[in-house]
N, CA, C and O atoms as a CHARMM CRD file, in Angstrom:
* protein
*
  356
    1    1 UNK  N    149.94800 124.56800-190.19700 PROA 1      0.00000
    2    1 UNK  CA   150.19200 123.32400-189.51800 PROA 1      0.00000
    3    1 UNK  C    148.95600 122.41800-189.58600 PROA 1      0.00000
    4    1 UNK  O    149.07500 121.21100-189.79800 PROA 1      0.00000
    5    2 UNK  N    147.78400 123.00500-189.40700 PROA 2      0.00000
    6    2 UNK  CA   146.54500 122.23900-189.48100 PROA 2      0.00000
    7    2 UNK  C    146.34900 121.66500-190.87900 PROA 2      0.00000
    8    2 UNK  O    145.84200 120.55400-191.03500 PROA 2      0.00000
    9    3 UNK  N    146.74700 122.41700-191.88300 PROA 3      0.00000
   10    3 UNK  CA   146.61800 121.94800-193.26200 PROA 3      0.00000
   11    3 UNK  C    147.45800 120.70100-193.49500 PROA 3      0.00000
   12    3 UNK  O    147.02600 119.78500-194.19500 PROA 3      0.00000
   13    4 UNK  N    148.64200 120.65700-192.92300 PROA 4      0.00000
   14    4 UNK  CA   149.52200 119.49000-193.07400 PROA 4      0.00000
   15    4 UNK  C    148.86500 118.26300-192.46000 PROA 4      0.00000
   16    4 UNK  O    148.87600 117.18500-193.05400 PROA 4      0.00000
   17    5 UNK  N    148.28700 118.42900-191.26100 PROA 5      0.00000
   18    5 UNK  CA   147.62100 117.30400-190.61200 PROA 5      0.00000
   19    5 UNK  C    146.38800 116.85400-191.39500 PROA 5      0.00000
   20    5 UNK  O    146.11200 115.65800-191.48600 PROA 5      0.00000
   21    6 UNK  N    145.66100 117.79100-191.94900 PROA 6      0.00000
   22    6 UNK  CA   144.48700 117.46200-192.75600 PROA 6      0.00000
   23    6 UNK  C    144.89700 116.68200-193.99700 PROA 6      0.00000
   24    6 UNK  O    144.26000 115.68900-194.35000 PROA 6      0.00000
   25    7 UNK  N    145.94600 117.12500-194.65100 PROA 7      0.00000
   26    7 UNK  CA   146.44500 116.42300-195.84100 PROA 7      0.00000
   27    7 UNK  C    146.93600 115.03500-195.46400 PROA 7      0.00000
   28    7 UNK  O    146.68300 114.06900-196.18500 PROA 7      0.00000
   29    8 UNK  N    147.63600 114.92700-194.33800 PROA 8      0.00000
   30    8 UNK  CA   148.14100 113.62900-193.88500 PROA 8      0.00000
   31    8 UNK  C    146.98800 112.67600-193.58000 PROA 8      0.00000
   32    8 UNK  O    147.03700 111.50100-193.94200 PROA 8      0.00000
   33    9 UNK  N    145.94400 113.18600-192.91000 PROA 9      0.00000
   34    9 UNK  CA   144.78400 112.34000-192.61100 PROA 9      0.00000
   35    9 UNK  C    144.06800 111.90500-193.88300 PROA 9      0.00000
   36    9 UNK  O    143.63400 110.75900-193.99900 PROA 9      0.00000
   37   10 UNK  N    143.94700 112.82000-194.82900 PROA 10     0.00000
   38   10 UNK  CA   143.31000 112.50100-196.10500 PROA 10     0.00000
   39   10 UNK  C    144.11500 111.43600-196.84600 PROA 10     0.00000
   40   10 UNK  O    143.54700 110.49900-197.40700 PROA 10     0.00000
   41   11 UNK  N    145.42700 111.58300-196.84500 PROA 11     0.00000
   42   11 UNK  CA   146.29500 110.59600-197.49200 PROA 11     0.00000
   43   11 UNK  C    146.17200 109.23200-196.83700 PROA 11     0.00000
   44   11 UNK  O    146.11400 108.21400-197.52700 PROA 11     0.00000
   45   12 UNK  N    146.13200 109.20300-195.50800 PROA 12     0.00000
   46   12 UNK  CA   145.98800 107.94000-194.78500 PROA 12     0.00000
   47   12 UNK  C    144.63800 107.29800-195.08300 PROA 12     0.00000
   48   12 UNK  O    144.55000 106.08100-195.24900 PROA 12     0.00000
   49   13 UNK  N    143.59700 108.10200-195.15200 PROA 13     0.00000
   50   13 UNK  CA   142.26300 107.57400-195.45900 PROA 13     0.00000
   51   13 UNK  C    142.22000 106.99700-196.87100 PROA 13     0.00000
   52   13 UNK  O    141.62200 105.94400-197.09600 PROA 13     0.00000
   53   14 UNK  N    142.84700 107.67800-197.81400 PROA 14     0.00000
   54   14 UNK  CA   142.88900 107.17400-199.19600 PROA 14     0.00000
   55   14 UNK  C    143.65500 105.86300-199.27200 PROA 14     0.00000
   56   14 UNK  O    143.23300 104.92600-199.94800 PROA 14     0.00000
   57   15 UNK  N    144.78500 105.80100-198.57300 PROA 15     0.00000
   58   15 UNK  CA   145.59100 104.57700-198.57500 PROA 15     0.00000
   59   15 UNK  C    144.81100 103.42200-197.96900 PROA 15     0.00000
   60   15 UNK  O    144.84500 102.30900-198.49400 PROA 15     0.00000
   61   16 UNK  N    144.11100 103.67200-196.87600 PROA 16     0.00000
   62   16 UNK  CA   143.30900 102.62700-196.24300 PROA 16     0.00000
   63   16 UNK  C    142.19100 102.17200-197.17400 PROA 16     0.00000
   64   16 UNK  O    141.90300 100.97800-197.26300 PROA 16     0.00000
   65   17 UNK  N    141.57000 103.10400-197.85600 PROA 17     0.00000
   66   17 UNK  CA   140.50500 102.75400-198.79800 PROA 17     0.00000
   67   17 UNK  C    141.01000 101.91300-199.94800 PROA 17     0.00000
   68   17 UNK  O    140.35300 100.95800-200.35900 PROA 17     0.00000
   69   18 UNK  N    142.17500 102.26200-200.47000 PROA 18     0.00000
   70   18 UNK  CA   142.75100 101.48200-201.57400 PROA 18     0.00000
   71   18 UNK  C    143.13400 100.08700-201.10400 PROA 18     0.00000
   72   18 UNK  O    142.94700  99.11600-201.83800 PROA 18     0.00000
   73   19 UNK  N    143.66600  99.97200-199.89300 PROA 19     0.00000
   74   19 UNK  CA   144.02800  98.67000-199.35100 PROA 19     0.00000
   75   19 UNK  C    142.78600  97.81200-199.18100 PROA 19     0.00000
   76   19 UNK  O    142.79300  96.63200-199.53200 PROA 19     0.00000
   77   20 UNK  N    141.72200  98.39400-198.64700 PROA 20     0.00000
   78   20 UNK  CA   140.47300  97.65900-198.46900 PROA 20     0.00000
   79   20 UNK  C    139.91500  97.21000-199.81000 PROA 20     0.00000
   80   20 UNK  O    139.49700  96.06200-199.95700 PROA 20     0.00000
   81   21 UNK  N    139.90700  98.10300-200.78300 PROA 21     0.00000
   82   21 UNK  CA   139.38800  97.77000-202.11600 PROA 21     0.00000
   83   21 UNK  C    140.22100  96.67400-202.75400 PROA 21     0.00000
   84   21 UNK  O    139.68100  95.77400-203.39700 PROA 21     0.00000
   85   22 UNK  N    141.52200  96.74300-202.58100 PROA 22     0.00000
   86   22 UNK  CA   142.41200  95.73100-203.14800 PROA 22     0.00000
   87   22 UNK  C    142.14000  94.36800-202.52600 PROA 22     0.00000
   88   22 UNK  O    142.04000  93.37000-203.24000 PROA 22     0.00000
   89   23 UNK  N    142.01800  94.31700-201.19500 PROA 23     0.00000
   90   23 UNK  CA   141.73500  93.05500-200.52300 PROA 23     0.00000
   91   23 UNK  C    140.36700  92.51500-200.90700 PROA 23     0.00000
   92   23 UNK  O    140.20300  91.30700-201.07900 PROA 23     0.00000
   93   24 UNK  N    139.39200  93.38800-201.04200 PROA 24     0.00000
   94   24 UNK  CA   138.05100  92.95600-201.44200 PROA 24     0.00000
   95   24 UNK  C    138.07200  92.40700-202.85900 PROA 24     0.00000
   96   24 UNK  O    137.40700  91.41300-203.15000 PROA 24     0.00000
   97   25 UNK  N    138.82400  93.04200-203.73700 PROA 25     0.00000
   98   25 UNK  CA   138.91000  92.57800-205.12100 PROA 25     0.00000
   99   25 UNK  C    139.59000  91.22000-205.18600 PROA 25     0.00000
  100   25 UNK  O    139.15900  90.34500-205.93800 PROA 25     0.00000
  101   26 UNK  N    140.65800  91.03500-204.39900 PROA 26     0.00000
  102   26 UNK  CA   141.32500  89.73900-204.37500 PROA 26     0.00000
  103   26 UNK  C    140.38000  88.66800-203.86600 PROA 26     0.00000
  104   26 UNK  O    140.39300  87.54000-204.35900 PROA 26     0.00000
  105   27 UNK  N    139.56700  89.00700-202.89200 PROA 27     0.00000
  106   27 UNK  CA   138.60100  88.05000-202.36600 PROA 27     0.00000
  107   27 UNK  C    137.57100  87.69100-203.42400 PROA 27     0.00000
  108   27 UNK  O    137.15700  86.53500-203.51200 PROA 27     0.00000
  109   28 UNK  N    137.14500  88.67100-204.23600 PROA 28     0.00000
  110   28 UNK  CA   136.18800  88.40000-205.30100 PROA 28     0.00000
  111   28 UNK  C    136.76300  87.42600-206.31200 PROA 28     0.00000
  112   28 UNK  O    136.08700  86.48000-206.71700 PROA 28     0.00000
  113   29 UNK  N    138.00000  87.64700-206.72300 PROA 29     0.00000
  114   29 UNK  CA   138.62100  86.75600-207.69500 PROA 29     0.00000
  115   29 UNK  C    138.77900  85.36300-207.08300 PROA 29     0.00000
  116   29 UNK  O    138.53900  84.35600-207.74800 PROA 29     0.00000
  117   30 UNK  N    139.18500  85.31200-205.81500 PROA 30     0.00000
  118   30 UNK  CA   139.35600  84.02300-205.15000 PROA 30     0.00000
  119   30 UNK  C    138.03200  83.27800-205.06500 PROA 30     0.00000
  120   30 UNK  O    137.99800  82.06300-205.25400 PROA 30     0.00000
  121   31 UNK  N    136.95300  83.97600-204.78600 PROA 31     0.00000
  122   31 UNK  CA   135.65700  83.29100-204.70800 PROA 31     0.00000
  123   31 UNK  C    135.23800  82.76700-206.07800 PROA 31     0.00000
  124   31 UNK  O    134.63200  81.70000-206.17200 PROA 31     0.00000
  125   32 UNK  N    135.55600  83.50700-207.14000 PROA 32     0.00000
  126   32 UNK  CA   135.27200  83.02300-208.49600 PROA 32     0.00000
  127   32 UNK  C    136.14600  81.81900-208.83600 PROA 32     0.00000
  128   32 UNK  O    135.68200  80.87800-209.48000 PROA 32     0.00000
  129   33 UNK  N    137.40500  81.84400-208.40700 PROA 33     0.00000
  130   33 UNK  CA   138.29700  80.69800-208.60800 PROA 33     0.00000
  131   33 UNK  C    137.70400  79.47400-207.92200 PROA 33     0.00000
  132   33 UNK  O    137.63600  78.39700-208.51400 PROA 33     0.00000
  133   34 UNK  N    137.27800  79.64200-206.67600 PROA 34     0.00000
  134   34 UNK  CA   136.67200  78.52900-205.93700 PROA 34     0.00000
  135   34 UNK  C    135.44100  77.99100-206.65800 PROA 34     0.00000
  136   34 UNK  O    135.23300  76.77900-206.71700 PROA 34     0.00000
  137   35 UNK  N    134.63100  78.88600-207.20400 PROA 35     0.00000
  138   35 UNK  CA   133.41100  78.48300-207.90800 PROA 35     0.00000
  139   35 UNK  C    133.75300  77.64000-209.14400 PROA 35     0.00000
  140   35 UNK  O    133.12600  76.60900-209.38700 PROA 35     0.00000
  141   36 UNK  N    134.74000  78.07800-209.91300 PROA 36     0.00000
  142   36 UNK  CA   135.13200  77.34100-211.11800 PROA 36     0.00000
  143   36 UNK  C    135.75400  76.00000-210.73600 PROA 36     0.00000
  144   36 UNK  O    135.49500  74.99100-211.39200 PROA 36     0.00000
  145   37 UNK  N    136.57000  75.97800-209.68300 PROA 37     0.00000
  146   37 UNK  CA   137.16600  74.71400-209.23700 PROA 37     0.00000
  147   37 UNK  C    136.09000  73.71500-208.82800 PROA 37     0.00000
  148   37 UNK  O    136.16000  72.53900-209.18500 PROA 37     0.00000
  149   38 UNK  N    135.09500  74.18500-208.07800 PROA 38     0.00000
  150   38 UNK  CA   133.99600  73.28500-207.68300 PROA 38     0.00000
  151   38 UNK  C    133.25700  72.76100-208.91200 PROA 38     0.00000
  152   38 UNK  O    132.88500  71.58900-208.97100 PROA 38     0.00000
  153   39 UNK  N    133.05100  73.63000-209.88200 PROA 39     0.00000
  154   39 UNK  CA   132.34100  73.25200-211.09900 PROA 39     0.00000
  155   39 UNK  C    133.08300  72.15100-211.86100 PROA 39     0.00000
  156   39 UNK  O    132.48100  71.14600-212.23900 PROA 39     0.00000
  157   40 UNK  N    134.38200  72.33800-212.08500 PROA 40     0.00000
  158   40 UNK  CA   135.10100  71.34800-212.89800 PROA 40     0.00000
  159   40 UNK  C    135.40700  70.06900-212.12900 PROA 40     0.00000
  160   40 UNK  O    135.65100  69.02600-212.73600 PROA 40     0.00000
  161   41 UNK  N    135.39600  70.13900-210.79500 PROA 41     0.00000
  162   41 UNK  CA   135.65600  68.93900-210.00000 PROA 41     0.00000
  163   41 UNK  C    134.40300  68.11600-209.74200 PROA 41     0.00000
  164   41 UNK  O    134.48700  67.04100-209.14800 PROA 41     0.00000
  165   42 UNK  N    133.23900  68.60100-210.17800 PROA 42     0.00000
  166   42 UNK  CA   131.98200  67.89100-209.97100 PROA 42     0.00000
  167   42 UNK  C    131.41800  67.44500-211.31900 PROA 42     0.00000
  168   42 UNK  O    130.73900  68.21800-211.99400 PROA 42     0.00000
  169   43 UNK  N    131.69800  66.20100-211.71200 PROA 43     0.00000
  170   43 UNK  CA   131.23500  65.73500-213.02600 PROA 43     0.00000
  171   43 UNK  C    129.71400  65.70300-213.16000 PROA 43     0.00000
  172   43 UNK  O    129.19500  65.73000-214.27600 PROA 43     0.00000
  173   44 UNK  N    128.99500  65.64600-212.04000 PROA 44     0.00000
  174   44 UNK  CA   127.53200  65.66800-212.10300 PROA 44     0.00000
  175   44 UNK  C    127.00400  67.06300-212.42900 PROA 44     0.00000
  176   44 UNK  O    125.88900  67.20700-212.93000 PROA 44     0.00000
  177   45 UNK  N    127.80700  68.09200-212.14200 PROA 45     0.00000
  178   45 UNK  CA   127.37400  69.47500-212.37100 PROA 45     0.00000
  179   45 UNK  C    127.65600  69.94400-213.78600 PROA 45     0.00000
  180   45 UNK  O    127.10500  70.95000-214.23300 PROA 45     0.00000
  181   46 UNK  N    128.50500  69.22400-214.48400 PROA 46     0.00000
  182   46 UNK  CA   128.85000  69.65700-215.84100 PROA 46     0.00000
  183   46 UNK  C    128.92200  68.46400-216.78300 PROA 46     0.00000
  184   46 UNK  O    129.10600  67.32700-216.35100 PROA 46     0.00000
  185   47 UNK  N    128.77900  68.72900-218.02800 PROA 47     0.00000
  186   47 UNK  CA   128.90900  67.71000-219.06800 PROA 47     0.00000
  187   47 UNK  C    130.01100  68.13200-220.02600 PROA 47     0.00000
  188   47 UNK  O    129.79900  68.20700-221.23700 PROA 47     0.00000
  189   48 UNK  N    131.18100  68.40600-219.48100 PROA 48     0.00000
  190   48 UNK  CA   132.27800  68.91200-220.29400 PROA 48     0.00000
  191   48 UNK  C    133.01300  67.77900-220.98900 PROA 48     0.00000
  192   48 UNK  O    133.24300  66.71700-220.41200 PROA 48     0.00000
  193   49 UNK  N    133.37300  68.02800-222.23300 PROA 49     0.00000
  194   49 UNK  CA   134.24800  67.07100-222.89100 PROA 49     0.00000
  195   49 UNK  C    135.67000  67.31500-222.38700 PROA 49     0.00000
  196   49 UNK  O    135.94000  68.33100-221.74700 PROA 49     0.00000
  197   50 UNK  N    136.56200  66.39600-222.67300 PROA 50     0.00000
  198   50 UNK  CA   137.92600  66.46800-222.13900 PROA 50     0.00000
  199   50 UNK  C    138.66900  67.70900-222.61700 PROA 50     0.00000
  200   50 UNK  O    139.44300  68.30000-221.86500 PROA 50     0.00000
  201   51 UNK  N    138.43900  68.10000-223.85400 PROA 51     0.00000
  202   51 UNK  CA   139.12200  69.27100-224.40700 PROA 51     0.00000
  203   51 UNK  C    138.68800  70.55300-223.69000 PROA 51     0.00000
  204   51 UNK  O    139.52200  71.38400-223.33000 PROA 51     0.00000
  205   52 UNK  N    137.39000  70.70300-223.48800 PROA 52     0.00000
  206   52 UNK  CA   136.87900  71.88600-222.80000 PROA 52     0.00000
  207   52 UNK  C    137.34300  71.90600-221.35000 PROA 52     0.00000
  208   52 UNK  O    137.72500  72.95400-220.82900 PROA 52     0.00000
  209   53 UNK  N    137.31000  70.73900-220.69700 PROA 53     0.00000
  210   53 UNK  CA   137.77600  70.63100-219.32300 PROA 53     0.00000
  211   53 UNK  C    139.24200  71.06100-219.21600 PROA 53     0.00000
  212   53 UNK  O    139.60500  71.81200-218.31100 PROA 53     0.00000
  213   54 UNK  N    140.07100  70.59000-220.12800 PROA 54     0.00000
  214   54 UNK  CA   141.49300  70.94600-220.12700 PROA 54     0.00000
  215   54 UNK  C    141.68400  72.43800-220.38200 PROA 54     0.00000
  216   54 UNK  O    142.55600  73.07200-219.78700 PROA 54     0.00000
  217   55 UNK  N    140.86700  72.98900-221.26600 PROA 55     0.00000
  218   55 UNK  CA   140.95700  74.41700-221.57200 PROA 55     0.00000
  219   55 UNK  C    140.61300  75.25500-220.33400 PROA 55     0.00000
  220   55 UNK  O    141.30900  76.22100-220.02100 PROA 55     0.00000
  221   56 UNK  N    139.55000  74.88500-219.64300 PROA 56     0.00000
  222   56 UNK  CA   139.15400  75.61300-218.43100 PROA 56     0.00000
  223   56 UNK  C    140.24400  75.49700-217.37200 PROA 56     0.00000
  224   56 UNK  O    140.59600  76.48800-216.73100 PROA 56     0.00000
  225   57 UNK  N    140.77500  74.29700-217.18600 PROA 57     0.00000
  226   57 UNK  CA   141.82500  74.09400-216.18200 PROA 57     0.00000
  227   57 UNK  C    143.06500  74.92900-216.48800 PROA 57     0.00000
  228   57 UNK  O    143.69600  75.45700-215.57300 PROA 57     0.00000
  229   58 UNK  N    143.41800  75.05300-217.76100 PROA 58     0.00000
  230   58 UNK  CA   144.57400  75.86400-218.14000 PROA 58     0.00000
  231   58 UNK  C    144.36600  77.33400-217.81900 PROA 58     0.00000
  232   58 UNK  O    145.25600  77.98900-217.27600 PROA 58     0.00000
  233   59 UNK  N    143.19700  77.84800-218.15200 PROA 59     0.00000
  234   59 UNK  CA   142.88500  79.25400-217.86300 PROA 59     0.00000
  235   59 UNK  C    142.79100  79.45600-216.34900 PROA 59     0.00000
  236   59 UNK  O    143.25000  80.47200-215.82600 PROA 59     0.00000
  237   60 UNK  N    142.20300  78.49700-215.65500 PROA 60     0.00000
  238   60 UNK  CA   142.08900  78.56900-214.19900 PROA 60     0.00000
  239   60 UNK  C    143.46700  78.61500-213.54500 PROA 60     0.00000
  240   60 UNK  O    143.68700  79.38300-212.60800 PROA 60     0.00000
  241   61 UNK  N    144.38100  77.80600-214.02900 PROA 61     0.00000
  242   61 UNK  CA   145.75000  77.79100-213.49200 PROA 61     0.00000
  243   61 UNK  C    146.41300  79.16200-213.63700 PROA 61     0.00000
  244   61 UNK  O    147.08500  79.63800-212.72200 PROA 61     0.00000
  245   62 UNK  N    146.21600  79.78500-214.78900 PROA 62     0.00000
  246   62 UNK  CA   146.77800  81.12400-215.01400 PROA 62     0.00000
  247   62 UNK  C    146.12200  82.15400-214.08600 PROA 62     0.00000
  248   62 UNK  O    146.79300  83.05200-213.57700 PROA 62     0.00000
  249   63 UNK  N    144.81900  82.01900-213.87000 PROA 63     0.00000
  250   63 UNK  CA   144.11000  82.93800-212.96900 PROA 63     0.00000
  251   63 UNK  C    144.63600  82.81000-211.54300 PROA 63     0.00000
  252   63 UNK  O    144.80200  83.81100-210.84600 PROA 63     0.00000
  253   64 UNK  N    144.89500  81.58600-211.11500 PROA 64     0.00000
  254   64 UNK  CA   145.43600  81.36200-209.77000 PROA 64     0.00000
  255   64 UNK  C    146.80800  82.01600-209.64000 PROA 64     0.00000
  256   64 UNK  O    147.10100  82.63700-208.61800 PROA 64     0.00000
  257   65 UNK  N    147.64700  81.88400-210.65700 PROA 65     0.00000
  258   65 UNK  CA   148.97400  82.51900-210.63000 PROA 65     0.00000
  259   65 UNK  C    148.85100  84.03200-210.51100 PROA 65     0.00000
  260   65 UNK  O    149.56300  84.65900-209.72700 PROA 65     0.00000
  261   66 UNK  N    147.95200  84.61100-211.28600 PROA 66     0.00000
  262   66 UNK  CA   147.76500  86.06300-211.24400 PROA 66     0.00000
  263   66 UNK  C    147.19600  86.49900-209.89400 PROA 66     0.00000
  264   66 UNK  O    147.55300  87.56000-209.38200 PROA 66     0.00000
  265   67 UNK  N    146.31600  85.68500-209.32300 PROA 67     0.00000
  266   67 UNK  CA   145.75100  85.99000-208.01200 PROA 67     0.00000
  267   67 UNK  C    146.84900  86.00300-206.95600 PROA 67     0.00000
  268   67 UNK  O    146.90600  86.90900-206.12400 PROA 67     0.00000
  269   68 UNK  N    147.71400  85.00700-206.98900 PROA 68     0.00000
  270   68 UNK  CA   148.82000  84.93500-206.02600 PROA 68     0.00000
  271   68 UNK  C    149.79100  86.09400-206.20100 PROA 68     0.00000
  272   68 UNK  O    150.38300  86.56300-205.23000 PROA 68     0.00000
  273   69 UNK  N    149.95400  86.55500-207.43300 PROA 69     0.00000
  274   69 UNK  CA   150.85200  87.67800-207.71600 PROA 69     0.00000
  275   69 UNK  C    150.21300  89.02000-207.35500 PROA 69     0.00000
  276   69 UNK  O    150.88300  90.05300-207.36400 PROA 69     0.00000
  277   70 UNK  N    148.91800  89.00000-207.03700 PROA 70     0.00000
  278   70 UNK  CA   148.22700  90.23000-206.66500 PROA 70     0.00000
  279   70 UNK  C    147.73000  91.03700-207.84800 PROA 70     0.00000
  280   70 UNK  O    147.34000  92.19300-207.68900 PROA 70     0.00000
  281   71 UNK  N    147.73700  90.44300-209.03300 PROA 71     0.00000
  282   71 UNK  CA   147.27500  91.13700-210.23600 PROA 71     0.00000
  283   71 UNK  C    145.77900  90.86700-210.41800 PROA 71     0.00000
  284   71 UNK  O    145.37300  89.98700-211.17700 PROA 71     0.00000
  285   72 UNK  N    144.98200  91.64600-209.70400 PROA 72     0.00000
  286   72 UNK  CA   143.54000  91.41600-209.66500 PROA 72     0.00000
  287   72 UNK  C    142.87200  91.53700-211.02600 PROA 72     0.00000
  288   72 UNK  O    142.03100  90.71100-211.38100 PROA 72     0.00000
  289   73 UNK  N    143.23800  92.55400-211.78300 PROA 73     0.00000
  290   73 UNK  CA   142.57900  92.77300-213.07600 PROA 73     0.00000
  291   73 UNK  C    142.80700  91.58300-214.00200 PROA 73     0.00000
  292   73 UNK  O    141.86900  91.10800-214.64300 PROA 73     0.00000
  293   74 UNK  N    144.02700  91.10700-214.07500 PROA 74     0.00000
  294   74 UNK  CA   144.33900  89.96800-214.94900 PROA 74     0.00000
  295   74 UNK  C    143.67800  88.69800-214.42100 PROA 74     0.00000
  296   74 UNK  O    143.16700  87.89100-215.19700 PROA 74     0.00000
  297   75 UNK  N    143.68900  88.52100-213.09200 PROA 75     0.00000
  298   75 UNK  CA   143.03400  87.36100-212.48800 PROA 75     0.00000
  299   75 UNK  C    141.55600  87.34400-212.85200 PROA 75     0.00000
  300   75 UNK  O    141.03100  86.31700-213.28300 PROA 75     0.00000
  301   76 UNK  N    140.89100  88.47300-212.68100 PROA 76     0.00000
  302   76 UNK  CA   139.45800  88.52800-212.95300 PROA 76     0.00000
  303   76 UNK  C    139.17000  88.31400-214.43300 PROA 76     0.00000
  304   76 UNK  O    138.19000  87.66000-214.79200 PROA 76     0.00000
  305   77 UNK  N    140.02200  88.86400-215.28500 PROA 77     0.00000
  306   77 UNK  CA   139.85900  88.66700-216.73000 PROA 77     0.00000
  307   77 UNK  C    139.94700  87.18100-217.08000 PROA 77     0.00000
  308   77 UNK  O    139.12900  86.66800-217.84400 PROA 77     0.00000
  309   78 UNK  N    140.93600  86.50000-216.52000 PROA 78     0.00000
  310   78 UNK  CA   141.12200  85.07900-216.81000 PROA 78     0.00000
  311   78 UNK  C    139.99700  84.22900-216.22400 PROA 78     0.00000
  312   78 UNK  O    139.49400  83.32100-216.88500 PROA 78     0.00000
  313   79 UNK  N    139.60800  84.51800-214.99800 PROA 79     0.00000
  314   79 UNK  CA   138.57100  83.69700-214.37500 PROA 79     0.00000
  315   79 UNK  C    137.23000  83.91600-215.06000 PROA 79     0.00000
  316   79 UNK  O    136.42000  82.99200-215.14700 PROA 79     0.00000
  317   80 UNK  N    136.98800  85.12500-215.54500 PROA 80     0.00000
  318   80 UNK  CA   135.76700  85.36200-216.32200 PROA 80     0.00000
  319   80 UNK  C    135.79000  84.56400-217.61800 PROA 80     0.00000
  320   80 UNK  O    134.76200  84.05600-218.06300 PROA 80     0.00000
  321   81 UNK  N    136.96700  84.45900-218.21800 PROA 81     0.00000
  322   81 UNK  CA   137.11300  83.65900-219.43600 PROA 81     0.00000
  323   81 UNK  C    136.82000  82.19100-219.13500 PROA 81     0.00000
  324   81 UNK  O    136.11600  81.52900-219.89800 PROA 81     0.00000
  325   82 UNK  N    137.35600  81.68100-218.02900 PROA 82     0.00000
  326   82 UNK  CA   137.10900  80.28400-217.64800 PROA 82     0.00000
  327   82 UNK  C    135.62400  80.05100-217.38000 PROA 82     0.00000
  328   82 UNK  O    135.06900  79.02600-217.77500 PROA 82     0.00000
  329   83 UNK  N    134.98500  81.00700-216.70900 PROA 83     0.00000
  330   83 UNK  CA   133.55300  80.88200-216.43300 PROA 83     0.00000
  331   83 UNK  C    132.75100  80.86500-217.72500 PROA 83     0.00000
  332   83 UNK  O    131.78800  80.10800-217.84800 PROA 83     0.00000
  333   84 UNK  N    133.13200  81.68100-218.67400 PROA 84     0.00000
  334   84 UNK  CA   132.42300  81.73400-219.95300 PROA 84     0.00000
  335   84 UNK  C    132.59800  80.42400-220.72600 PROA 84     0.00000
  336   84 UNK  O    131.63500  79.90500-221.29100 PROA 84     0.00000
  337   85 UNK  N    133.80200  79.89900-220.75100 PROA 85     0.00000
  338   85 UNK  CA   134.06700  78.65000-221.47100 PROA 85     0.00000
  339   85 UNK  C    133.18900  77.52500-220.92500 PROA 85     0.00000
  340   85 UNK  O    132.61800  76.74500-221.68700 PROA 85     0.00000
  341   86 UNK  N    133.08900  77.44900-219.59300 PROA 86     0.00000
  342   86 UNK  CA   132.33600  76.36100-218.97500 PROA 86     0.00000
  343   86 UNK  C    130.87800  76.66600-218.71800 PROA 86     0.00000
  344   86 UNK  O    130.12300  75.78100-218.31400 PROA 86     0.00000
  345   87 UNK  N    130.46900  77.89900-218.94400 PROA 87     0.00000
  346   87 UNK  CA   129.09000  78.26800-218.65200 PROA 87     0.00000
  347   87 UNK  C    128.81400  78.31100-217.16100 PROA 87     0.00000
  348   87 UNK  O    127.71200  77.98800-216.71700 PROA 87     0.00000
  349   88 UNK  N    129.82200  78.71200-216.38400 PROA 88     0.00000
  350   88 UNK  CA   129.68500  78.78700-214.93100 PROA 88     0.00000
  351   88 UNK  C    129.00800  80.09900-214.57500 PROA 88     0.00000
  352   88 UNK  O    129.40900  81.16200-215.05000 PROA 88     0.00000
  353   89 UNK  N    127.99500  80.02500-213.75100 PROA 89     0.00000
  354   89 UNK  CA   127.25600  81.22800-213.32800 PROA 89     0.00000
  355   89 UNK  C    127.90200  81.83300-212.11100 PROA 89     0.00000
  356   89 UNK  O    127.43000  82.85000-211.60300 PROA 89     0.00000
C-alpha cells in the first residue's frame, strides 16, 4: 500500500515539474517574441530594409501562432530564426 502512495506522489511530482517547465518555456518564447516585436517596431533601433522587415514579421507571425498553440519547440525555433535574420540579441 505504501508503494502505491509513493508511486502516486512521484507521478504527481513529475507532472507538476513538467507543467512548470512547460509554462517556463512558453514564457521564454513569449519574452523573445516581445523582444523581436520591440526591435522591428523601433526604426531607430534597426536599419532594416523593407524586404528584411517583412521577412522577420512573417517568421514572427508564425512563431506567435505556434506559441498560442502551445508548441514551444517550434515557437522557439521560429523566433530564433527571426532573431538571427534581424540580428536581435
